[in-house]
VEXVEXSE-965795 format. One line per field, with one value per residue (C-alpha): chain; y, z, x; residue in one letter. Coordinates in nm, 3 decimals, always signed. Layout:
N
unit <- A, ...
yy <- Y, ...
zz <- Z, ...
xx <- X, ...
code <- A, ...
END
This chain:
365
unit <- A, A, A, A, A, A, A, A, A, A, A, A, A, A, A, A, A, A, A, A, A, A, A, A, A, A, A, A, A, A, A, A, A, A, A, A, A, A, A, A, A, A, A, A, A, A, A, A, A, A, A, A, A, A, A, A, A, A, A, A, A, A, A, A, A, A, A, A, A, A, A, A, A, A, A, A, A, A, A, A, A, A, A, A, A, A, A, A, A, A, A, A, A, A, A, A, A, A, A, A, A, A, A, A, A, A, A, A, A, A, A, A, A, A, A, A, A, A, A, A, A, A, A, A, A, A, A, A, A, A, A, A, A, A, A, A, A, A, A, A, A, A, A, A, A, A, A, A, A, A, A, A, A, A, A, A, A, A, A, A, A, A, A, A, A, A, A, A, A, A, A, A, A, A, A, A, A, A, A, A, A, A, A, A, A, A, A, A, A, A, A, A, A, A, A, A, A, A, A, A, A, A, A, A, A, A, A, A, A, A, A, A, A, A, A, A, A, A, A, A, A, A, A, A, A, A, A, A, A, A, A, A, A, A, A, A, A, A, A, A, A, A, A, A, A, A, A, A, A, A, A, A, A, A, A, A, A, A, A, A, A, A, A, A, A, A, A, A, A, A, A, A, A, A, A, A, A, A, A, A, A, A, A, A, A, A, A, A, A, A, A, A, A, A, A, A, A, A, A, A, A, A, A, A, A, A, A, A, A, A, A, A, A, A, A, A, A, A, A, A, A, A, A, A, A, A, A, A, A, A, A, A, A, A, A, A, A, A, A, A, A, A, A, A, A, A, A, A, A, A, A, A, A, A, A, A, A, A, A, A, A, A, A, A, A
yy <- -2.606, -2.600, -2.300, -2.176, -2.057, -1.862, -1.868, -1.607, -1.635, -1.380, -1.353, -1.169, -1.173, -1.046, -1.262, -1.066, -0.720, -0.615, -0.792, -0.819, -0.974, -0.909, -1.207, -1.243, -1.453, -1.480, -1.726, -1.748, -1.902, -2.163, -2.074, -1.701, -1.462, -1.242, -0.956, -0.877, -0.500, -0.276, -0.079, -0.237, -0.381, -0.412, -0.795, -0.920, -1.148, -1.269, -1.369, -1.542, -1.734, -1.853, -1.990, -2.169, -2.316, -2.129, -1.952, -2.097, -1.851, -1.732, -1.783, -1.934, -2.225, -2.267, -2.497, -2.623, -2.729, -2.945, -3.028, -2.849, -2.780, -2.547, -2.782, -2.928, -2.836, -2.677, -2.996, -3.136, -2.843, -2.894, -2.529, -2.354, -2.034, -1.782, -1.545, -1.184, -1.300, -1.613, -1.950, -2.191, -2.477, -2.269, -2.558, -2.706, -2.588, -2.381, -2.685, -2.903, -2.634, -2.621, -2.997, -3.067, -3.023, -3.243, -3.520, -3.501, -3.591, -3.871, -3.713, -3.901, -3.791, -3.692, -3.490, -3.329, -3.220, -3.093, -2.876, -2.744, -2.632, -2.479, -2.264, -2.188, -2.060, -1.845, -1.694, -1.635, -1.887, -2.114, -1.997, -2.031, -2.380, -2.540, -2.261, -2.303, -2.086, -1.918, -1.768, -1.575, -1.220, -1.185, -1.070, -1.385, -1.607, -1.473, -1.555, -1.915, -1.914, -1.802, -2.088, -2.334, -2.225, -2.225, -2.550, -2.783, -2.870, -3.010, -2.738, -2.602, -2.251, -2.059, -1.787, -1.498, -1.263, -0.947, -1.166, -0.888, -0.681, -0.781, -0.781, -0.496, -0.250, -0.269, -0.643, -0.622, -0.527, -0.825, -1.063, -0.960, -1.036, -1.374, -1.453, -1.382, -1.599, -1.886, -1.841, -1.871, -2.186, -2.364, -2.248, -2.225, -2.015, -1.730, -1.508, -1.224, -1.005, -0.651, -0.292, -0.166, -0.069, -0.104, -0.461, -0.539, -0.373, -0.499, -0.860, -0.965, -1.073, -0.941, -0.707, -0.745, -0.420, -0.454, -0.186, -0.217, -0.588, -0.594, -0.624, -0.289, -0.366, -0.633, -0.616, -0.595, -0.321, -0.089, -0.123, -0.020, +0.282, +0.404, +0.312, +0.307, +0.186, +0.312, +0.636, +0.432, +0.263, +0.598, +0.725, +0.415, +0.339, +0.610, +0.839, +1.077, +0.941, +1.064, +1.422, +1.442, +1.761, +1.817, +1.893, +1.930, +1.764, +1.953, +1.915, +1.667, +1.927, +1.878, +2.194, +2.241, +2.553, +2.692, +2.635, +2.398, +2.124, +1.892, +1.654, +1.332, +1.014, +0.808, +0.918, +1.019, +1.194, +1.546, +1.613, +1.622, +1.425, +1.394, +1.439, +1.223, +1.276, +1.153, +1.405, +1.246, +1.355, +1.721, +1.988, +2.345, +2.589, +2.585, +2.474, +2.116, +1.964, +1.753, +1.928, +2.297, +2.583, +2.527, +2.749, +2.660, +2.888, +2.756, +2.676, +2.502, +2.294, +1.972, +1.930, +1.551, +1.546, +1.364, +1.561, +1.831, +1.807, +2.133, +2.185, +2.409, +2.499, +2.481, +2.659, +2.607, +2.235, +2.084, +1.943, +1.807, +1.833, +1.608, +1.841, +1.835, +1.903, +2.265, +2.384, +2.761, +2.854, +3.113, +3.039, +3.249, +3.291, +3.146, +2.883, +2.750, +2.374, +2.101, +1.732, +1.456, +1.350, +1.011, +1.029, +1.242, +1.013, +1.073, +0.917, +0.888, +0.711, +0.648, +0.425, +0.531, +0.615, +0.791, +0.980, +1.353, +1.424, +1.748, +1.999, +1.929, +1.916, +2.269, +2.367, +2.420, +2.771
zz <- -0.211, -0.371, -0.345, -0.675, -0.649, -0.900, -0.865, -1.068, -1.348, -1.633, -1.993, -2.290, -2.640, -2.802, -2.674, -2.353, -2.494, -2.308, -2.044, -2.068, -1.722, -1.522, -1.322, -1.034, -0.724, -0.586, -0.415, -0.476, -0.156, -0.198, -0.155, -0.174, -0.435, -0.601, -0.848, -1.085, -1.137, -1.379, -1.707, -2.049, -2.142, -1.782, -1.792, -1.637, -1.913, -1.972, -1.605, -1.615, -1.931, -1.775, -1.471, -1.706, -1.934, -2.244, -2.238, -2.133, -1.929, -2.061, -1.718, -1.378, -1.240, -1.164, -0.879, -0.797, -0.433, -0.446, -0.820, -1.079, -1.366, -1.571, -1.868, -1.812, -2.076, -1.982, -1.988, -1.716, -1.477, -1.370, -1.402, -1.548, -1.751, -1.854, -2.129, -2.208, -2.467, -2.427, -2.540, -2.565, -2.772, -2.941, -3.057, -2.706, -2.451, -2.156, -1.935, -2.157, -2.175, -1.797, -1.763, -2.030, -1.816, -1.543, -1.782, -1.951, -1.617, -1.538, -1.266, -1.189, -1.336, -1.011, -0.894, -1.233, -1.222, -0.864, -0.954, -1.279, -1.104, -0.813, -1.036, -1.259, -0.968, -0.841, -1.184, -1.266, -1.552, -1.443, -1.701, -1.985, -1.919, -2.216, -2.462, -2.715, -2.619, -2.961, -2.896, -2.597, -2.607, -2.572, -2.207, -2.114, -2.308, -2.097, -1.783, -1.910, -1.975, -1.619, -1.502, -1.708, -1.520, -1.177, -1.197, -1.154, -0.784, -0.828, -0.998, -0.867, -0.967, -1.173, -1.390, -1.512, -1.782, -1.788, -1.766, -1.747, -2.052, -2.266, -1.969, -1.937, -1.679, -1.485, -1.433, -1.337, -0.971, -0.919, -1.095, -0.884, -0.575, -0.719, -0.787, -0.423, -0.314, -0.531, -0.406, -0.050, -0.145, -0.350, -0.195, -0.535, -0.577, -0.807, -0.995, -1.167, -1.423, -1.461, -1.538, -1.349, -0.987, -0.883, -0.998, -0.824, -0.494, -0.462, -0.562, -0.417, -0.081, -0.202, -0.489, -0.677, -0.864, -1.166, -1.362, -1.647, -1.593, -1.217, -0.900, -0.727, -0.428, -0.309, -0.015, +0.093, -0.082, +0.226, +0.265, -0.099, -0.065, +0.275, +0.264, -0.100, -0.110, -0.466, -0.643, -0.916, -0.665, -0.526, -0.881, -1.015, -0.718, -0.614, -0.815, -0.845, -0.762, -0.502, -0.516, -0.555, -0.477, -0.519, -0.193, -0.031, +0.280, +0.487, +0.850, +0.881, +0.779, +0.464, +0.269, -0.024, -0.227, +0.065, +0.329, +0.610, +0.610, +0.879, +0.974, +0.791, +0.982, +1.025, +0.930, +0.571, +0.398, +0.273, -0.085, -0.311, -0.212, -0.334, -0.095, -0.179, -0.013, -0.130, -0.194, +0.087, +0.340, +0.234, +0.396, +0.307, +0.593, +0.876, +1.231, +1.149, +1.323, +1.130, +0.886, +0.811, +0.644, +0.268, +0.059, -0.259, -0.517, -0.634, -1.009, -1.039, -0.874, -0.987, -0.831, -0.798, -0.615, -0.296, -0.271, -0.446, -0.599, -0.551, -0.780, -0.661, -0.740, -0.476, -0.586, -0.939, -0.891, -0.915, -0.609, -0.567, -0.243, -0.185, +0.011, +0.126, -0.134, -0.168, -0.028, -0.077, -0.265, -0.520, -0.827, -0.809, -0.430, -0.204, +0.054, +0.348, +0.332, +0.592, +0.552, +0.784, +1.010, +0.907, +0.556, +0.385, +0.254, +0.124, -0.198, -0.357, -0.695, -0.682, -0.371, -0.036, +0.208, +0.495, +0.642, +0.706, +1.080, +1.253, +1.345, +1.722, +1.740, +1.599, +1.258, +0.991, +0.923
xx <- +0.602, +0.940, +1.178, +1.311, +1.677, +1.878, +2.256, +2.438, +2.176, +2.217, +2.129, +2.278, +2.126, +2.443, +2.727, +2.787, +2.821, +2.509, +2.293, +1.913, +1.940, +2.255, +2.392, +2.147, +2.122, +1.780, +1.535, +1.155, +1.023, +0.755, +0.386, +0.435, +0.289, +0.554, +0.531, +0.815, +0.774, +0.954, +0.935, +0.943, +1.285, +1.407, +1.441, +1.117, +1.002, +1.355, +1.383, +1.037, +1.129, +1.450, +1.258, +1.008, +1.277, +1.172, +1.507, +1.851, +2.059, +2.394, +2.541, +2.434, +2.234, +1.860, +1.748, +1.398, +1.452, +1.769, +1.724, +1.936, +1.694, +1.933, +1.929, +1.584, +1.319, +0.991, +0.794, +1.021, +0.992, +0.632, +0.533, +0.228, +0.270, +0.011, +0.108, +0.008, -0.244, -0.476, -0.339, -0.635, -0.773, -1.035, -1.257, -1.274, -1.538, -1.425, -1.473, -1.251, -0.984, -0.973, -0.977, -0.716, -0.394, -0.553, -0.655, -0.316, -0.160, -0.394, -0.600, -0.920, -1.253, -1.409, -1.105, -1.077, -1.437, -1.397, -1.092, -1.245, -1.564, -1.381, -1.155, -1.456, -1.651, -1.370, -1.312, -1.684, -1.679, -1.970, -2.219, -1.958, -1.831, -2.009, -1.926, -1.653, -1.354, -1.343, -1.687, -1.567, -1.438, -1.056, -1.082, -1.293, -1.057, -0.764, -0.962, -0.993, -0.618, -0.563, -0.780, -0.572, -0.262, -0.429, -0.630, -0.332, -0.267, +0.085, +0.283, +0.615, +0.507, +0.249, +0.421, +0.202, +0.340, +0.129, -0.181, -0.448, -0.339, -0.646, -0.889, -1.138, -1.011, -1.339, -1.270, -0.908, -0.976, -1.200, -0.959, -0.663, -0.881, -0.975, -0.606, -0.524, -0.817, -0.695, -0.342, -0.464, -0.654, -0.391, -0.070, +0.093, +0.411, +0.296, +0.533, +0.341, +0.517, +0.377, +0.479, +0.169, +0.255, -0.109, -0.129, +0.201, +0.123, -0.235, -0.151, +0.183, +0.320, +0.654, +0.734, +1.072, +1.158, +1.387, +1.561, +1.806, +1.843, +1.901, +1.699, +1.714, +1.490, +1.251, +1.008, +0.648, +0.442, +0.448, +0.820, +0.884, +0.656, +0.768, +1.132, +1.272, +1.627, +1.697, +1.590, +1.432, +1.202, +1.099, +1.031, +0.854, +0.632, +0.386, +0.160, +0.318, +0.660, +0.909, +1.041, +1.420, +1.615, +1.982, +2.163, +2.506, +2.642, +2.894, +2.982, +2.700, +2.438, +2.222, +2.159, +1.928, +1.984, +2.195, +1.922, +1.998, +1.732, +1.868, +2.144, +2.246, +2.209, +2.524, +2.871, +2.854, +3.152, +3.082, +2.980, +2.677, +2.362, +2.010, +1.716, +1.411, +1.072, +0.732, +0.460, +0.253, +0.525, +0.548, +0.324, +0.257, +0.333, +0.585, +0.536, +0.427, +0.725, +0.975, +1.202, +1.142, +1.322, +1.262, +1.042, +0.863, +0.714, +0.376, +0.370, +0.031, -0.244, -0.404, -0.746, -0.785, -1.123, -1.022, -0.695, -0.490, -0.143, +0.031, +0.328, +0.614, +0.974, +1.243, +1.558, +1.441, +1.376, +1.024, +0.850, +0.497, +0.291, -0.008, -0.245, -0.606, -0.874, -0.951, -0.614, -0.592, -0.274, -0.190, +0.028, +0.349, +0.338, +0.608, +0.503, +0.705, +0.743, +0.801, +0.892, +0.775, +1.054, +1.201, +1.063, +1.331, +1.606, +1.956, +2.081, +2.424, +2.473, +2.094, +2.131, +1.988, +2.270, +2.091, +1.801, +1.766, +1.716, +1.620, +1.894, +1.933, +1.553, +1.522, +1.384, +1.644, +1.739
code <- M, T, D, I, R, L, E, G, V, G, H, S, Y, D, G, G, R, T, W, A, L, R, P, T, T, W, T, W, R, G, S, R, A, Y, A, L, L, G, P, S, G, C, G, K, T, T, L, L, N, I, V, S, G, L, L, S, P, T, T, G, R, I, W, F, G, D, R, D, V, T, G, V, P, T, A, G, R, N, I, A, Q, V, F, Q, F, P, V, L, Y, E, E, M, S, V, Y, D, N, L, A, F, P, L, R, N, R, G, L, G, R, A, E, T, D, R, R, V, R, E, V, S, R, L, L, G, L, D, E, H, L, R, R, R, S, R, R, L, D, P, G, R, Q, Q, I, V, A, L, G, R, G, L, V, R, P, D, V, A, A, V, L, L, D, E, P, L, T, V, V, D, P, A, V, K, W, A, L, R, S, K, L, K, E, I, H, R, D, T, G, H, T, L, I, Y, V, T, H, D, Q, T, E, A, L, T, F, A, D, E, V, V, V, L, N, E, G, R, I, V, Q, A, G, E, P, G, E, L, F, L, S, P, A, H, E, F, V, G, H, F, I, G, S, P, G, M, N, V, L, P, G, E, L, S, G, G, V, V, R, V, G, G, T, A, L, G, R, A, S, G, D, L, P, P, G, P, V, R, V, G, V, R, P, E, F, V, R, L, G, A, G, H, G, G, L, N, G, L, T, G, R, V, T, G, V, D, R, M, G, A, Y, D, L, V, H, A, A, V, D, G, H, P, L, V, V, R, A, E, A, G, T, A, V, T, V, G, E, A, E, P, L, S, F, T, E, G, R, A, F, L, F, R, D, A, V, R, C, G, V, V, E, P, L, D, G, R, P, G, A
END
């Protein structure tokens, strides 16, 4: 499959005063499944529409392999695109909707039938093949639209823009699994736009996180969760997101609210820092190893069933602990806290700059 390469690609809707997508250099490697993840307005759909040719970039070049397609219209790029809401020929049957892009490209009757029935089986459409598309509910129509994008064996990429918005939540999990199965079968390059972290993390080989028109981090789902390179990634991925506490670095020691938490890795200059740690890596009570010394005053508890979320305040700043279900705490009481070694990160200007390490192997004091 063809690599899709962006060279300094950016787009502005107001003549360069602001950027919907800041100039970006990036490569989508062939045959991989990607998720473009970020909040509304961060540039996801703009980037997708530039790749598809629906939008011409303000600056930069787009390459499909060794072919410059910057000025090539959508029809000449050999891509399939699935939009947020279903786009179908409503008077055609489901079978004919799925077969249309194959017939339009001159694929033989037998191969067309084989491809249609294979995708139909994977998407659970077998019993609907002879029904007119307009007689389906919106969620089922979108599943047919997904099938139209996935049925072609020859595309450079399949672009999916929030494709499960109108699909019943109970069906979404199964559909994501089906998409992964089809991806393994076809080897298509898939680029999947979503604001839903669960969709991104469960679907993609690699997740590309955008914020304010720029890529802030890209990596496998586990990497983004365990090792966020930007405060936004720590906040946006995870439920709840990463705790961030203001701190101060002096003499190599990181202090939060005047309490020494640990040493900064590397050779960072003194000054303000922000300490980020996920709720999963905070424990109530001292003596767990890792980073000790901080105290939090309990402000509330959310009983989630399988686990508890204990809310606390550290030097007046909020912090959440993911604790075992039924953890005994009292609102208003102070609790010692410990952070898992290697999972408390230092940030400056929202970018990760180091890790908090134990004070010579001894708990902070």
